[in-house]
Structure formats: structure tokens, C-alpha cells
C-alpha positions as CSV (number, residue, x, y, z in Angstrom):
1,M,121.1,-85.6,-143.2
2,K,122.4,-82.8,-145.5
3,I,122.4,-83.1,-149.3
4,E,124.3,-80.8,-151.7
5,V,123.6,-80.7,-155.4
6,L,127.0,-80.6,-157.1
7,E,125.8,-80.9,-160.7
8,N,122.3,-80.4,-162.1
9,E,121.9,-81.0,-165.9
10,K,119.1,-82.2,-168.2
11,D,120.3,-85.9,-168.1
12,K,122.9,-86.0,-165.3
13,L,122.7,-85.2,-161.6
14,K,125.4,-85.3,-158.9
15,V,124.6,-85.1,-155.3
16,E,126.9,-85.2,-152.2
17,I,125.1,-86.9,-149.3
18,H,126.4,-86.4,-145.8
19,D,126.5,-88.8,-143.0
20,N,125.3,-92.2,-144.6
21,V,127.4,-94.0,-147.1
22,T,125.4,-97.2,-146.5
23,L,122.0,-95.5,-147.6
24,V,123.8,-94.1,-150.7
25,G,124.7,-97.7,-151.7
26,V,121.1,-98.8,-151.3
27,I,119.8,-95.9,-153.4
28,N,122.5,-96.6,-156.0
29,E,121.3,-100.3,-156.2
30,N,117.7,-99.1,-156.7
31,L,118.6,-96.8,-159.4
32,W,120.1,-99.7,-161.4
33,Q,116.9,-101.6,-160.9
34,Q,115.0,-98.7,-162.6
35,K,117.3,-99.2,-165.7
36,V,118.9,-95.8,-165.6
37,D,121.6,-95.0,-168.2
38,A,124.2,-94.9,-165.3
39,A,124.3,-94.7,-161.5
40,A,127.4,-94.8,-159.4
41,F,128.8,-93.3,-156.1
42,K,132.3,-92.4,-155.1
43,L,133.8,-92.1,-151.7
44,D,137.4,-90.8,-151.7
45,H,138.2,-91.7,-148.1
46,P,135.9,-93.5,-145.6
47,Y,136.4,-91.0,-142.8
48,L,137.4,-87.8,-144.4
49,S,135.1,-87.4,-147.5
50,K,131.4,-87.6,-148.2
51,P,129.8,-89.9,-150.8
52,V,128.9,-88.4,-154.2
53,L,126.1,-90.1,-156.0
54,M,125.8,-89.7,-159.9
55,V,122.7,-90.5,-161.9
56,R,122.4,-90.4,-165.6
57,S,119.1,-90.8,-167.2
58,K,116.4,-89.1,-169.4
59,N,115.1,-87.5,-166.0
60,P,117.7,-88.0,-163.2
61,K,115.7,-86.1,-160.6
62,K,112.7,-88.3,-161.1
63,S,114.9,-91.4,-161.1
64,L,116.5,-90.4,-157.9
65,I,113.2,-89.6,-156.2
66,D,111.7,-92.9,-157.4
67,A,114.8,-94.8,-156.1
68,T,114.5,-93.2,-152.7
69,E,110.8,-94.0,-152.5
70,Q,111.4,-97.7,-153.4
71,V,114.0,-97.8,-150.5
72,V,111.2,-96.7,-148.1
73,V,108.9,-99.3,-149.5
74,D,111.6,-102.0,-149.1
75,V,112.4,-101.1,-145.6
76,K,108.8,-101.1,-144.6
77,D,108.4,-104.6,-146.1
78,L,111.5,-105.8,-144.3
79,R,110.2,-104.4,-141.0
80,K,106.9,-106.4,-141.4
81,K,108.8,-109.6,-142.1
82,F,111.0,-109.0,-139.0
83,Q,107.8,-108.4,-137.0
84,A,106.2,-111.6,-138.2
85,E,109.3,-113.7,-137.7
86,L,110.3,-112.4,-134.3
87,K,107.1,-112.7,-132.4
């Protein structure tokens, strides 16, 4: 998966994430759970464009890293629940 930083300011970060719009939506949801000032993603065309994720907070880099780490924790928890239920 390729990531391109489009904008990198003190309180705002914009990144283009190639190949996985679903994952961008999950990260966006986790950003809102962290109480950032703003988080959104834009996809101009479902087949021809790449999603752009925008984060606005006091420390958007940390917010984005924390959100992605929480996604990993959530997926591991889900896997454990599937394993327990599907024995």
C-alpha cells in the first residue's frame, strides 16, 4: 500500500492512500473517536481516484498513528471473537 503526504502543517495533515478505501473509512472513524478537531476523507471517483484523508488536530501525525494502531487492536480483538465463535 502506497501513501503520499499531500499536506503537512502543524495542525493539519492530508494523505493520499492507494488501494484501500475501506481501510481509510475505518481509520477516519477511529480518528473521530479520538476527538480530533476534524477528520474526513474524499474519494472523487470509486475507480479512477485514490482516497485522500484529512486530519486536523493539535498533533495530526500522532492522531493518525494512534488511529491506525487502534485499528490493529480492533482487528485482533475481532479475530479472537471469530476464533471463539467459529470453533
